[in-house]
N, C-alpha and C positions, 0 to 999 in steps of 0.2 A: 326182263326187258332187255332187248339187244343193245349193246353198247355201241355208240357211234364210232366208226372207224376213221371218218374224215374230220378235219378240224372244223370247229364251229365257233361263232362269236355270240356273246351274251346279248348284245344290243343291236337293234335296227339302226339305220342311218338317222332316223328322227329322234333317237334316244330312248325309244320305248323298248321294253324287255321282250325278247322274242322266245323265251323259254316257256313251254307249256306248263300249266298248273294242273296237277292231278289230285283228286280227293280233297278238294277245297271244301271246308265246312259250310261256307255261305254261298255255295254255287247255285245256279239256276234260279228257281222261283223265290228262294230265300233272300236273294239280293236283287229282286226285280227293279226296285226303285233306282239303284245304282246303274243297273243295265240300261234302263230307259234314259238315264241322263247321259250315258257315255256311248251308247250305240250310235251307228250312223244315222243320218237324217232320214234316209230311205227306209231303214228298218223301223225307225221310230214312227214315221208316217204310216207304214203298213200295219203296225201293231194297233195304233189308234183307229185306223179305218176298219180293220178287222173286228176290233172290239165294239165299235159303234154299230156296224151292220149285224154283227153276231148277236148282240143284246137285243136289238130291235126285232131280229128274226125270232128269237126265243119268246119275247113278249107277244109278238104277233101270233105265234102258234098257241100261246096261252089264251089270248083273246078269242081265237077260233074255237077252242075247246069249251070255254065258259060262256061265250056269247055275251049278251047284255049290252051291245053297242048300238045305240039308236042311229038309224040312217046308214048303217053298214050293211052291205049285201051279204046275205046268208052264205057262209062257206067261202067268202072272197078273201083270199090271203092278201091281195093287194090292198083292200080297204083296211084290214087289220094291221098290216105293216105300216101304212101311212098314218093310221091313228096312233100307233106306237111311237112313230117319229115325232108327231105333234105333242104327245104326252111327255116324252123324254126331254124334248127341248122346251117344254112349258109354253108352247105356242097357243094352242087352244083356239082354233078358228070358230068353233061353235056349231059346226055342221054335224060332226059325229061326237056323241057324248055317251058316257057310261050311264046305264039306267038300272043295273042290278047291283046287289051288294057285293057279289064276287068280282064283278067288273070294276067297281069302285075300289075294292081292295087291291086289285092288280094295278090300277092307276096310281094308288097311293104308294105302292112299292116302287113302281117304275119312276115316279116323280122323284122319289128319294134317291134312287140309283142314278138318275139323270143329274140331279144337283151335285151329288158326290163325284160323278164322273167328270162333269164340267170343271169343278174345283180342282181335282187332281190333274186333269189334262192342262188346264191353264197354268197351274203351278209348274208342271214339268216343262211346258213350252217357254214360260218366263225364265226358268232356270237355264234352259239350253240357249236361248237367244240372248240372254244378258251375261253369259259367261265371258269374262275378260280374256282376250288372247293378246299376246305380245306384239304380233305383227312383225316379228324379227326373222330374217332369213340368214342362213349360214352358207358360206362358200362350200361348194361340193368337194373341193380339194383343199388340202393344207400343203404349204410349200416349206422347204427348208433351204435357206440361202444365207450368205454371210452378211452380217450387219455389224459394222465397225470391227471387222475381222473375226467375229464370233459366229459360228453356225447358229441359226435362229429358226425355230419353228414358228410359222405364221399361218393364221387363217382369218377370214374376214366375217364380220357381222354387218348387217344393214337394217335400218329401220324403214319399213315400207310405208309407214304412215307419216302424216305431217305432225302428229302429236308427239311431243317429247317424252322420253322415258327418263325420269329423274333418279338419281342415286343408283345408277346401273352398276351391277357387280357381276363379274365373270369368275367362275370356278372351273378349273380344268383338272381332270384326274386321268391318270394312266391305269387302265385295267388290263392286267396280264396274268397269265398262268405261271405259277412257280412250283418248284418241287423242293421239299425240305430234305435235309440230310438223311432222314429216315425213309425217303421215297414217297411221302404223301404229296399229292397234287392239290393245290388250292389256288383260288384267285385272289390276287392282292391289288389293292387300290393305292396308288401313289400320287400325291398332289404334285402338280407341275407349277413351279413358281413363275410368275408373270412379271413383265416389265411394268405393266399397269393393269391391275385387276379391277379398277374402279374409275368411273367417270361421273361427274356431277350431272351432266346432261348428255344423253345419247339421242342424237337427232338424225344423223345421216348414215355414216359408216364407221366401222371401228376395226382396225387390224390388231389382233391380239398377238403378243410376242412372248415367246419362251426361249431363253438362251440355252443352247445345248452345251453347257460347260461340264467340268468334271463332277459337279454336284447334281447334274440332271440325270434322271432315270433313262433318258434317251441317248446318253453319251456312248459313243462307239457303235451306234446303230448302222451307220452307213458302211462301215468297214467289216462288221461282223457278219457271220453266215447263219445266225440263229433263225429258227422258225418263229415268225411273228404272225402267223395266220389267225391266231386267236387273240391277238393283242388289239386293243382299241383305246382311243382317246375320247373321253366323255367330257362334253362341254355343257355347262349350265349357266344361264343368264337370269338374273332377277332384278327388278326395279319397279318404281312407282310410275304407272302410266298416267300421263296428264289428262288424256281423254276419258278413260274409265274411272279415274280417281281411286285406283286400288292397285295392289301388287300384282304384277304379271310375271310369268316365267316362260322360258324357252330353252330347248335343249337340242343337242346334236351329238352324233358319235362318228368319229373317223376311224376307219380300220387302217392297217399298215399299207394296204394298196392304195389308199386315198392320199397318202403323203408323197409328194413329188419333190425330189431332191434336185438342187441346182437350178430352180426356177423361181420367178418372182411374179407377183400379181401385176396385172396391167392397171395403169392409172384409170380410176373411175371418174375423175373430174375432167371437165372440158370447158373451155372458155369461148365465148362468143365475141365477135368483133366489137360489139357495143359495150363490152366490159362485164357483161353478165356471166355468171358462173353456174354450171349445172353438174349434177351427178348422173351418170349414165349407168343404169342398172343392167343394161345389156352387156356391159364389160365386167360385171361383178365376178363371174366365175373364170374369166380369162386369165391365163398365165403366159409368161414369155420367158425366153432364155435369159438367165442372169449372167451376161457375158463380162460385166464389169465387177471384178472382185471388190468386195467391201462397199458396193453401191447400195443405196436405200432399197428396202425390200419391196416397196410399193410404187415408188415414183410419185406418190401423191401425199397429201397432208392429212389423211384420214385416221392416222394412228392415235389421235387424241380422243376419238370417239364422238366428237361433235358432228 
């Protein structure tokens, strides 16, 4: 296999791994259940629809061959197909009925296939539609600005739903390629310490802060000339969702080009004349020049995570 000559990153922006998997043991039909749970809604609907019409077509052809369907026109695929639909769905209008032993045997088999298919399809749809999602968005950019005189990496999270996320925890990891003294290349994960990695209640927005001091893996990034095209910052959030009443997760990945130096986030909170306060998600990804050295990074009070 040809080796890649251009730099590449391990993660997509949404945190999913974008490396292809070759020669996987449980690929294809061997892991069909997992594929049906995780594939797109369009593909899932197409597979169910194709299976439904395909099975009815096969049974309709079988009914045409064996006959024995009372009130069905001889050689009519249309009558055989709709009789199959009624049998598989256990409708039974009573106009077309099996009258031969072979036809009754086919009806018995199709009824069993229909009951099994309905049960599996219902279970798959229930699992897909009841899967808990965090409803958390991440700022498209991360910024580095001075906070209390220290360069600080910042990015924002926001809760799009009105339900709270309790015991929210954020874990941030730097993923970068390194070379050993022997010349071996490998990828290393380094934890980034945070000013606050936990909040008891996550309801609106949360600005996550990492101080770039001498202990930080990011120390010296702004002044050095190293190639960071394959370096990424992976973010994972976990917490208990109030609405779903279960644990939820969200993830994101920032590449080096997503980090903006000398900028700060625009304030997402706005006040109305009558004293009400609101959060404007249209400003969530906005950044502005940080002209005041040592000024707050966001200009708002969302760093608490509340």
